N, C-alpha and C positions, 0 to 999 in steps of 0.2 A: 664698171666703165673700163674701156680698153685704152691704154696709154701707149703712145708711140715714143720710143726712145730715139733721140737725135744726138746722143753723145758721140757717136762715131763720125759725125760730120767733120770734114777737114777744113772747110772754108766757113767763114762767118755767114755767108749767104746760103739760104736754103733753096735749092734749085728744084725744078719740076722732075728732073731725073732722079734726084735724091728722094723726093717724095714717092715716086714710083718704086724705087728700090725698097723703101720702108714698107710700103704696102705688100710687096713681094715677100720680104723677109718676115714681117710680123703678123700679117693676116693670112698669107698663103695663096694670094692670087698669083697667077703666072705673070711673067714679066710683061707680056703683051697686054693682058687685061689691066694690069697696074698702070701702064703708060696710057692706055685708052681712058681709064677712069679719071686720071689726073687731067688729061687733055680735055675731056668732056666737062669736068668741073670748071676749069678756067674759061673754056669756050662759053659756057652758060653765063658765067659772071660777066664776061666781055659783052655778050649779046644783049644782056639786060641793061648794062651801062650805056651801050651804043644807042639803045632804044629810049634812053633818057629815064630809065627806072632806077630807083635806089635798090641796093642789095644789102640785106640785113642778115648777118650770120650770128645767131644767138650765142652769147658767151664770148664772142670774138670782136665784132664791131660792125660798122656800117660804111659802105662805099656809096658815095653820092656824087652826082653830076652837078657841077656848079657853073653858072655862066659868069665869066669875067667880062665886064663891060669894056668898051673902047676907052683907052686912057692914053695920056701923053707919055712918051718915053724919050730916051736920049741915046744916040749912037755913041758908044763909049770911045770910039776912035776920034770922031770929029767933034763931038759935043752937040751935033745938030739935033734939034728936036724932031721926033718922028712919032706918028701915032702907032700905038700897039693895038692891033685888031681885036675885036670881040672874039672870044673863044670859049669852048667848053673844057673844063678840067675835072679830073676825078679827085675827090678828097676822101680820106679815110678817118673815121673817128672810132677809137677803141672803145669797147664796152667797159662798163665799170668793173665787171668781173675780171677782164683782162688787165685793166689798170691795177686792180688790187693784187693780182698774181705777180705782176711785174714789180710792184712795190715790195711785196713779200719776199721775192727772190733777191732784191737789192740789199736786204737787211742781213 
């Protein structure tokens, strides 16, 4: 199995540009191919979620669309009660494998 090393990352967030750089450095794709591959990957995930489909990545987790119902809310400035509209949100649930790896690295 091929492992990507992210030790050289300066920020705690992993960006698409950093992922493309890792593909360039460790797999040998050229920079344009690396960027295009990362963009295509995230575009595919986005398109599936927009279409209302779940996205399951084995060993990583599941992205799901959930419908949040209409509910009462409150304007924090005025205290006035206002309805919060129904909306779709994305949720992520880590796989057991990922959870186990996170727990193992915390020890």
